[in-house]
C-alpha positions as CSV (number, residue, x, y, z in Angstrom):
1,X,-100.1,-122.6,-136.7
2,X,-103.2,-123.3,-134.3
3,X,-103.7,-123.4,-130.5
4,X,-105.8,-125.9,-128.7
5,X,-107.9,-124.7,-126.1
6,X,-108.5,-126.7,-122.9
7,X,-110.9,-129.1,-124.4
8,X,-108.5,-130.1,-126.9
9,X,-110.4,-128.7,-129.7
10,X,-108.3,-126.2,-132.2
11,X,-109.0,-122.9,-131.9
12,X,-109.2,-119.9,-134.5
13,X,-106.0,-118.1,-135.1
14,X,-105.8,-115.1,-133.4
15,X,-106.5,-112.1,-135.5
16,X,-103.6,-110.0,-137.1
17,X,-102.9,-106.7,-134.4
18,X,-104.4,-103.3,-135.3
19,X,-102.6,-100.8,-137.6
20,X,-100.6,-98.9,-135.5
21,X,-102.1,-95.4,-135.9
22,X,-106.0,-97.0,-135.5
23,X,-107.8,-96.3,-132.6
24,X,-108.1,-99.8,-131.3
25,X,-103.8,-99.7,-131.2
26,X,-103.9,-96.4,-129.1
27,X,-106.4,-97.8,-126.8
28,X,-104.3,-101.2,-126.3
29,X,-101.0,-99.4,-125.9
30,X,-99.5,-99.0,-122.4
31,X,-99.2,-95.1,-121.1
32,X,-98.3,-94.0,-117.7
33,X,-100.8,-93.2,-115.5
34,X,-101.6,-91.8,-112.2
35,X,-102.2,-93.5,-109.0
36,X,-103.6,-91.6,-106.1
37,X,-101.7,-92.6,-103.0
38,X,-102.5,-90.4,-100.1
39,X,-106.0,-88.3,-100.1
40,X,-106.1,-84.1,-99.9
41,X,-106.8,-82.9,-96.3
42,X,-108.5,-80.0,-98.6
43,X,-112.4,-80.0,-99.1
44,X,-111.8,-79.5,-102.8
45,X,-109.4,-82.7,-103.2
46,X,-112.3,-83.6,-106.0
47,X,-112.0,-80.7,-108.3
48,X,-110.2,-80.7,-111.5
49,X,-107.3,-78.8,-110.1
50,X,-106.2,-82.2,-108.3
51,X,-104.0,-85.3,-110.4
52,X,-106.5,-88.4,-109.9
53,X,-106.3,-91.8,-110.8
54,X,-106.2,-92.6,-114.2
55,X,-104.7,-89.2,-115.7
56,X,-102.4,-90.1,-118.4
57,X,-99.2,-88.8,-117.7
58,X,-97.9,-86.3,-120.6
59,X,-95.0,-84.6,-119.3
60,X,-92.4,-84.4,-116.0
61,X,-90.3,-81.3,-115.9
62,X,-87.8,-82.2,-113.2
63,X,-85.9,-78.5,-111.6
64,X,-84.7,-76.6,-114.6
65,X,-82.8,-79.1,-116.7
66,X,-85.2,-82.5,-116.8
67,X,-87.5,-82.5,-119.5
68,X,-89.2,-86.1,-120.3
69,X,-92.5,-86.4,-122.2
70,X,-94.6,-89.3,-123.4
71,X,-94.1,-92.1,-124.3
72,X,-91.6,-92.8,-121.6
73,X,-89.0,-95.4,-122.0
74,X,-89.5,-98.7,-120.2
75,X,-92.7,-96.7,-118.7
76,X,-93.2,-96.8,-115.0
77,X,-89.8,-98.1,-113.9
78,X,-88.1,-96.1,-116.2
79,X,-89.7,-92.8,-114.7
80,X,-88.7,-94.3,-111.2
81,X,-84.9,-94.3,-112.2
82,X,-85.3,-90.6,-113.3
83,X,-87.0,-89.8,-110.0
84,X,-84.1,-92.1,-107.9
85,X,-81.0,-89.5,-110.0
86,X,-82.7,-86.8,-109.5
87,X,-83.6,-87.3,-105.6
88,X,-79.8,-88.4,-105.1
89,X,-78.7,-85.2,-106.6
90,X,-81.3,-83.1,-104.3
91,X,-83.2,-81.8,-107.6
92,X,-86.7,-82.8,-105.9
93,X,-89.0,-80.2,-107.8
94,X,-91.2,-81.9,-110.1
95,X,-93.7,-80.5,-112.5
96,X,-96.7,-83.2,-113.8
97,X,-98.5,-82.5,-116.8
98,X,-101.6,-84.8,-117.2
99,X,-104.2,-85.5,-119.8
100,X,-107.6,-86.5,-119.4
101,X,-110.0,-87.7,-122.4
102,X,-108.4,-86.1,-125.9
103,X,-108.1,-82.2,-124.8
104,X,-108.2,-82.0,-121.2
105,X,-105.0,-81.2,-119.3
106,X,-104.2,-80.3,-115.6
107,X,-100.5,-79.9,-113.8
108,X,-99.5,-80.5,-110.5
109,X,-96.7,-78.9,-108.8
110,X,-94.8,-81.6,-106.3
111,X,-91.7,-82.6,-104.6
112,X,-90.3,-86.2,-104.6
113,X,-90.1,-88.0,-102.1
114,X,-89.6,-91.8,-100.8
115,X,-92.3,-94.1,-101.2
116,X,-91.2,-96.7,-98.1
117,X,-94.2,-98.8,-98.5
118,X,-93.4,-99.7,-102.1
119,X,-89.9,-100.6,-101.7
120,X,-86.5,-99.5,-101.9
121,X,-85.3,-96.6,-104.7
122,X,-89.3,-96.2,-105.2
123,X,-90.6,-92.4,-105.1
124,X,-93.9,-90.7,-105.0
125,X,-94.6,-87.2,-105.5
126,X,-95.7,-85.2,-102.9
127,X,-98.2,-82.1,-103.6
128,X,-96.2,-78.4,-102.5
129,X,-99.9,-77.0,-101.8
130,X,-100.9,-79.9,-99.7
131,X,-98.6,-82.5,-98.4
132,X,-101.6,-84.5,-97.2
133,X,-101.6,-85.4,-101.2
134,X,-99.7,-87.8,-102.7
135,X,-99.5,-89.6,-106.0
136,X,-97.5,-92.4,-107.8
137,X,-97.3,-93.7,-111.2
138,X,-98.5,-97.0,-112.8
139,X,-98.5,-98.3,-116.3
140,X,-102.1,-98.9,-117.9
141,X,-103.2,-99.1,-121.1
142,X,-104.8,-95.9,-122.8
143,X,-108.2,-97.8,-122.8
144,X,-108.4,-98.7,-119.1
145,X,-107.5,-94.7,-118.2
146,X,-110.0,-93.6,-120.2
147,X,-112.4,-96.3,-118.7
148,X,-111.4,-95.1,-115.1
149,X,-112.2,-91.2,-115.9
150,X,-115.3,-91.9,-116.7
151,X,-116.3,-93.9,-114.3
152,X,-114.8,-91.6,-111.9
153,X,-118.0,-89.9,-110.5
154,X,-119.1,-93.9,-109.9
155,X,-116.2,-93.7,-108.0
156,X,-116.5,-90.9,-105.9
157,X,-120.1,-91.5,-105.3
158,X,-119.0,-95.3,-104.0
159,X,-115.9,-93.8,-101.8
160,X,-118.4,-91.2,-100.2
161,X,-120.5,-93.8,-99.0
162,X,-117.1,-95.9,-96.9
163,X,-115.6,-92.9,-95.6
164,X,-115.3,-92.7,-92.1
165,X,-114.3,-89.7,-90.2
166,X,-111.5,-90.3,-87.5
167,X,-111.2,-88.4,-84.7
168,X,-107.9,-87.2,-83.2
169,X,-106.2,-85.0,-80.0
170,X,-104.9,-81.7,-80.1
171,X,-102.7,-80.3,-77.5
172,X,-103.9,-77.5,-75.6
173,X,-102.7,-74.7,-73.5
174,X,-105.0,-74.9,-70.2
175,X,-102.9,-73.1,-68.1
176,X,-102.3,-70.0,-70.2
177,X,-105.9,-69.9,-71.2
178,X,-107.5,-70.5,-67.8
179,X,-105.0,-67.4,-66.5
180,X,-105.3,-65.4,-69.3
181,X,-109.6,-65.5,-70.4
182,X,-111.0,-66.1,-67.2
183,X,-112.4,-63.2,-65.3
184,X,-111.1,-64.8,-62.2
185,X,-108.1,-66.6,-63.2
186,X,-108.0,-70.6,-62.9
187,X,-111.8,-70.1,-61.2
188,X,-114.9,-70.5,-62.9
189,X,-117.9,-68.3,-63.2
190,X,-120.3,-71.0,-62.9
191,X,-122.5,-70.8,-59.6
192,X,-124.5,-73.5,-58.1
193,X,-125.5,-75.0,-54.8
194,X,-126.3,-79.1,-54.4
195,X,-129.5,-80.0,-52.0
196,X,-129.4,-83.5,-50.9
197,X,-132.7,-85.2,-49.7
198,X,-134.0,-84.4,-46.5
199,X,-134.0,-87.7,-44.3
200,X,-137.6,-88.6,-42.8
201,X,-136.0,-90.5,-40.0
202,X,-133.1,-89.7,-37.5
203,X,-130.8,-92.6,-39.1
204,X,-131.3,-91.3,-42.7
205,X,-132.7,-94.7,-43.9
206,X,-135.3,-93.3,-45.8
207,X,-135.8,-89.8,-47.6
208,X,-138.4,-87.6,-48.8
209,X,-139.0,-87.7,-52.5
210,X,-137.4,-85.4,-55.2
211,X,-140.5,-83.5,-55.6
212,X,-139.7,-82.6,-51.9
213,X,-135.7,-81.5,-52.6
214,X,-137.0,-79.4,-55.8
215,X,-139.3,-77.7,-53.8
216,X,-136.9,-76.8,-51.3
217,X,-134.4,-75.9,-54.0
218,X,-137.4,-73.1,-55.3
219,X,-138.1,-72.2,-52.0
220,X,-134.2,-71.0,-51.5
221,X,-134.1,-69.5,-55.1
222,X,-137.4,-67.5,-54.1
223,X,-136.1,-66.4,-50.5
224,X,-132.7,-65.4,-51.7
225,X,-134.0,-62.7,-54.4
226,X,-136.8,-61.8,-51.8
227,X,-133.9,-61.1,-49.4
228,X,-132.3,-58.5,-52.1
229,X,-129.8,-61.0,-53.3
230,X,-129.1,-60.2,-57.0
231,X,-129.5,-63.8,-58.8
232,X,-131.2,-65.3,-61.4
233,X,-132.2,-68.9,-62.2
234,X,-130.3,-70.4,-64.7
235,X,-130.7,-74.7,-64.5
236,X,-131.5,-77.3,-62.3
237,X,-130.7,-81.2,-62.8
238,X,-130.6,-84.5,-60.8
239,X,-127.1,-85.8,-59.3
240,X,-127.0,-89.5,-58.2
241,X,-124.8,-90.3,-55.1
242,X,-123.9,-93.8,-54.3
243,X,-124.4,-94.9,-50.8
244,X,-124.2,-98.3,-49.0
245,X,-127.6,-99.5,-47.7
246,X,-128.9,-102.5,-45.8
247,X,-131.6,-103.9,-43.4
248,X,-135.1,-103.3,-44.1
249,X,-133.5,-100.1,-46.2
250,X,-132.1,-102.4,-48.9
251,X,-134.9,-105.1,-49.0
252,X,-137.6,-102.0,-49.8
253,X,-135.3,-100.2,-52.4
254,X,-134.0,-103.2,-53.9
255,X,-137.1,-104.7,-54.3
256,X,-138.4,-101.1,-55.5
257,X,-136.1,-101.3,-58.2
258,X,-137.8,-103.8,-60.0
259,X,-139.6,-103.3,-63.6
260,X,-143.0,-103.1,-62.3
261,X,-142.5,-100.3,-59.8
262,X,-140.2,-98.2,-62.5
263,X,-143.2,-95.3,-62.7
264,X,-142.4,-94.9,-59.1
265,X,-138.8,-94.3,-59.4
266,X,-139.3,-90.8,-61.4
267,X,-139.9,-89.6,-58.0
268,X,-138.0,-91.5,-55.9
269,X,-135.0,-89.9,-53.9
270,X,-133.8,-93.4,-53.0
271,X,-133.4,-96.6,-54.8
272,X,-131.1,-99.2,-54.8
273,X,-129.6,-102.7,-56.5
274,X,-127.3,-105.6,-55.7
275,X,-123.9,-105.8,-57.1
276,X,-122.3,-108.3,-58.4
277,X,-120.4,-109.1,-54.8
278,X,-124.0,-108.9,-53.0
279,X,-123.5,-105.7,-51.7
280,X,-126.4,-103.1,-51.5
281,X,-125.8,-100.2,-53.0
282,X,-128.2,-97.2,-52.6
283,X,-128.3,-94.2,-54.9
284,X,-129.5,-90.8,-53.3
285,X,-130.9,-88.5,-56.0
286,X,-129.9,-84.8,-55.2
287,X,-130.7,-81.7,-56.8
288,X,-128.3,-79.0,-58.2
289,X,-129.5,-75.5,-58.7
290,X,-127.2,-73.2,-60.9
291,X,-127.5,-69.9,-60.8
292,X,-125.7,-66.4,-61.6
293,X,-125.5,-62.6,-60.4
294,X,-127.7,-60.3,-62.8
295,X,-125.4,-58.1,-63.5
296,X,-122.4,-60.5,-63.1
297,X,-119.3,-60.8,-60.8
298,X,-117.0,-57.3,-60.4
299,X,-113.9,-57.3,-58.7
300,X,-112.7,-54.4,-56.1
301,X,-109.6,-54.2,-54.8
302,X,-109.2,-52.3,-51.6
303,X,-105.7,-50.8,-50.4
304,X,-104.6,-50.5,-47.6
305,X,-102.3,-47.3,-45.7
306,X,-100.5,-46.5,-42.7
307,X,-102.9,-45.6,-40.2
308,X,-105.7,-47.3,-41.3
309,X,-107.2,-48.5,-38.2
310,X,-110.7,-50.1,-39.7
311,X,-111.7,-50.9,-43.3
312,X,-114.9,-49.2,-43.0
313,X,-117.3,-51.7,-43.3
314,X,-119.4,-54.9,-41.5
315,X,-120.5,-57.8,-43.3
316,X,-123.2,-60.2,-42.5
317,X,-125.0,-63.2,-43.6
318,X,-128.3,-64.5,-45.0
319,X,-130.6,-66.9,-44.0
320,X,-129.7,-68.8,-47.3
321,X,-125.7,-68.4,-46.4
322,X,-124.6,-65.6,-48.5
323,X,-122.2,-63.0,-47.2
324,X,-122.6,-59.3,-47.5
325,X,-122.1,-55.8,-47.0
326,X,-124.4,-54.4,-44.2
327,X,-123.1,-51.0,-43.4
328,X,-120.5,-49.0,-44.6
329,X,-119.0,-45.7,-42.9
330,X,-120.4,-42.4,-44.3
331,X,-118.3,-39.3,-44.8
332,X,-114.8,-40.4,-44.0
333,X,-112.7,-40.2,-47.3
334,X,-109.9,-42.0,-45.4
335,X,-110.9,-45.3,-44.9
336,X,-110.4,-47.8,-47.3
337,X,-114.3,-48.7,-48.0
338,X,-114.7,-44.9,-49.2
339,X,-110.7,-44.8,-51.2
340,X,-112.0,-48.3,-52.9
341,X,-115.4,-47.1,-54.2
342,X,-117.2,-49.7,-52.1
343,X,-119.4,-47.2,-50.2
344,X,-120.2,-45.9,-53.4
345,X,-121.6,-49.4,-54.3
346,X,-123.0,-50.1,-51.1
347,X,-125.1,-46.6,-51.5
348,X,-126.6,-47.9,-55.3
349,X,-127.3,-51.3,-53.4
350,X,-129.7,-49.9,-50.5
351,X,-131.4,-47.4,-52.9
352,X,-132.6,-50.5,-55.3
353,X,-133.3,-52.7,-52.4
354,X,-130.4,-54.9,-53.1
355,X,-127.6,-56.5,-50.7
356,X,-124.1,-55.6,-51.5
357,X,-123.0,-59.7,-51.6
358,X,-119.6,-60.6,-51.4
359,X,-119.0,-64.0,-54.2
360,X,-115.1,-64.0,-53.4
361,X,-112.4,-63.3,-51.4
362,X,-108.9,-63.1,-52.7
363,X,-110.5,-65.6,-55.7
364,X,-111.8,-68.2,-53.2
365,X,-115.8,-68.4,-53.4
366,X,-117.6,-67.7,-50.0
367,X,-121.2,-68.6,-51.7
368,X,-123.3,-71.3,-50.1
369,X,-122.5,-74.5,-51.8
370,X,-124.5,-77.3,-49.9
371,X,-127.6,-78.0,-48.1
372,X,-127.6,-81.2,-46.0
373,X,-130.1,-84.0,-45.6
374,X,-131.1,-82.1,-42.6
375,X,-131.9,-78.9,-44.4
376,X,-128.4,-77.2,-43.0
377,X,-127.1,-74.8,-45.5
378,X,-123.5,-75.3,-45.8
379,X,-121.6,-71.4,-46.1
380,X,-118.9,-69.5,-44.9
381,X,-118.4,-68.0,-41.3
382,X,-118.6,-64.5,-40.7
383,X,-116.3,-64.8,-37.9
384,X,-113.4,-66.2,-39.4
385,X,-113.5,-64.0,-42.5
386,X,-113.6,-60.7,-40.8
387,X,-110.6,-62.2,-38.9
388,X,-109.1,-63.0,-42.1
389,X,-109.9,-59.3,-43.5
390,X,-108.3,-57.8,-40.2
391,X,-105.3,-59.4,-41.0
392,X,-105.2,-57.9,-44.4
393,X,-105.4,-54.5,-42.4
394,X,-102.7,-55.3,-40.1
395,X,-100.2,-56.5,-42.8
396,X,-100.7,-53.8,-45.3
397,X,-101.9,-56.7,-48.0
398,X,-104.3,-55.5,-50.2
399,X,-107.9,-57.1,-50.3
400,X,-109.5,-58.5,-53.5
401,X,-113.3,-59.1,-53.1
402,X,-116.0,-59.7,-56.1
403,X,-119.5,-58.3,-55.1
404,X,-122.3,-59.7,-57.2
405,X,-123.7,-56.5,-59.4
406,X,-127.6,-56.0,-60.1
407,X,-126.8,-53.7,-63.2
408,X,-124.0,-53.8,-65.5
409,X,-124.1,-49.8,-66.5
410,X,-122.9,-49.5,-62.7
411,X,-119.4,-50.6,-63.3
412,X,-118.4,-47.2,-64.4
413,X,-120.3,-45.3,-62.1
414,X,-117.8,-45.0,-59.3
415,X,-116.4,-41.0,-58.7
416,X,-112.8,-42.2,-59.8
417,X,-112.8,-45.0,-62.4
418,X,-109.4,-46.2,-61.0
419,X,-111.0,-47.0,-57.4
420,X,-112.6,-49.8,-59.1
421,X,-110.0,-52.2,-60.7
422,X,-111.4,-54.0,-63.2
423,X,-109.3,-56.7,-65.2
424,X,-109.4,-54.8,-68.4
425,X,-106.8,-57.6,-70.0
426,X,-109.6,-60.2,-69.7
427,X,-113.0,-60.4,-71.7
428,X,-116.0,-59.2,-70.3
429,X,-117.8,-61.7,-68.2
430,X,-120.9,-63.5,-69.8
431,X,-124.4,-62.5,-69.5
432,X,-125.0,-65.5,-68.4
433,X,-128.7,-64.8,-66.9
434,X,-132.1,-63.6,-68.9
435,X,-132.6,-59.8,-68.3
436,X,-133.5,-58.6,-64.8
437,X,-136.9,-59.6,-63.2
438,X,-138.1,-56.4,-61.2
439,X,-138.8,-57.8,-57.8
440,X,-141.6,-56.4,-56.0
441,X,-140.8,-56.4,-52.6
442,X,-140.5,-54.1,-49.3
443,X,-137.5,-53.7,-47.3
444,X,-137.8,-56.3,-44.7
445,X,-135.6,-57.7,-41.7
446,X,-133.3,-59.4,-43.8
447,X,-132.1,-56.4,-45.9
448,X,-129.8,-53.6,-45.2
449,X,-130.0,-52.3,-41.4
450,X,-127.4,-49.6,-41.5
451,X,-126.0,-49.7,-37.5
452,X,-124.8,-46.3,-35.8
453,X,-120.8,-46.1,-35.8
454,X,-120.7,-46.3,-32.0
455,X,-119.0,-49.2,-32.0
456,X,-115.9,-50.5,-30.6
457,X,-112.4,-49.9,-32.9
458,X,-111.3,-53.2,-32.3
459,X,-111.1,-55.4,-35.1
460,X,-114.3,-57.9,-34.7
461,X,-117.3,-56.7,-32.2
462,X,-118.7,-60.0,-30.2
463,X,-120.8,-59.2,-27.6
464,X,-119.8,-61.3,-24.2
465,X,-123.5,-62.5,-23.9
466,X,-123.5,-66.4,-24.1
467,X,-126.4,-66.2,-26.5
468,X,-124.2,-64.7,-29.6
469,X,-121.9,-67.9,-29.8
470,X,-121.5,-70.8,-33.1
471,X,-123.3,-73.4,-32.8
472,X,-123.0,-76.9,-35.1
473,X,-125.8,-78.7,-36.5
474,X,-124.4,-82.1,-35.6
475,X,-127.0,-84.0,-37.6
476,X,-124.6,-85.3,-40.3
477,X,-121.4,-85.7,-40.2
478,X,-120.1,-83.3,-42.8
479,X,-123.0,-80.9,-42.6
480,X,-123.1,-78.0,-40.3
481,X,-124.3,-74.0,-40.0
482,X,-123.1,-71.1,-38.2
483,X,-125.8,-69.5,-37.0
484,X,-125.9,-65.4,-37.1
485,X,-125.3,-63.5,-34.5
486,X,-127.9,-61.4,-33.0
487,X,-125.8,-58.2,-34.0
488,X,-126.6,-58.2,-37.6
489,X,-123.0,-57.4,-38.9
490,X,-119.6,-57.9,-38.2
491,X,-117.3,-54.8,-38.2
492,X,-113.5,-54.9,-39.7
């Protein structure tokens, strides 16, 4: 009997099937094969230990009672019925033994889980060692399985070219980390000051160029170091601040943003553009200077006792806006400054031509943080700080201050190490700066000038002379500066 092809011509009779034991019959025979459903999360997912698509299943051992070997009756559908019965009886452990080629074998220990995307009463095997790795079963010819095994290297290379890294999210205990792992809880050790470009007219419509702002930042840093403030340069960057502009300023700055003037924008402190609402927007380029203490910040706890009539130290402020301990009472072991070890650090600072700078009070930074467009340094007032310290003394509430160190070897130098409270539960501060630069300088009027101890015992000493008053720099809306008193310190 012949079979007609589509052209109507007779086709030769199909050749008889090969003998059952011949190699060709084995190649055409249907076998139970592995199908990878979910990839491993491990780096060794392509090694021989993991089952791979095209592996020929030789044996299934479920729990301790079920053992079936190849050939499997009814192939995949028959195995799925066995998996369903085992899953219903809660016997889900399975050991799969597979063959690769003629004499290479591999095993997988897994558990039977539902394969919901494949349909009802369909199951897959999830690796016990790696729950992200799952395989299923399918019916293939042995020849097809061997072809898949032989092409595995090529498929791996193709998969490598197609793979894409996926992003994700991980929850993080910020509250705990910030409280336990920072030298000052919930506060960074990164210090900076922002320099606004200096206005070249009274209405602040034009500003000096970027080079002028950089030069002023450089001068402030050099002056701070020369006055004895133990800081070191870390980094500098420009920051863009948006502002509305109009009139002649708008036309000049918007026109300056054309492509022909791009070379001039590199050093411009103000440039503008027009947004889609027709509003002229100006971009002011400020400079942020990052700095760090040479030896890091060091906490000092000043404990108060009944009968303390004074703290035993005075504070002042440098022209650059830093608060520092200007003098301490010497020779009196009963004042808080001596008990806490502050006097020892002050003497070390004086002998090293350094200022004992106060960086924080009650974990609040008291450092200068911005320079206005008029050149005024925004910083903290010594009068209000003196009042706060005096209130601590009256309320008998301990004072926690942080000071700038210039040498880390000074940490254990106190006579009684318990006097200087170090947060041992927290990691040591990072060495942010390079080795200390040797500043060749002579003591000047900005450095420590001890006063005789014949001042009033009151909390704050302010002369009644009108020249010792607070003045405001009204050149800007929010920029101001407290002018230093003629007296170089404020006793508390």
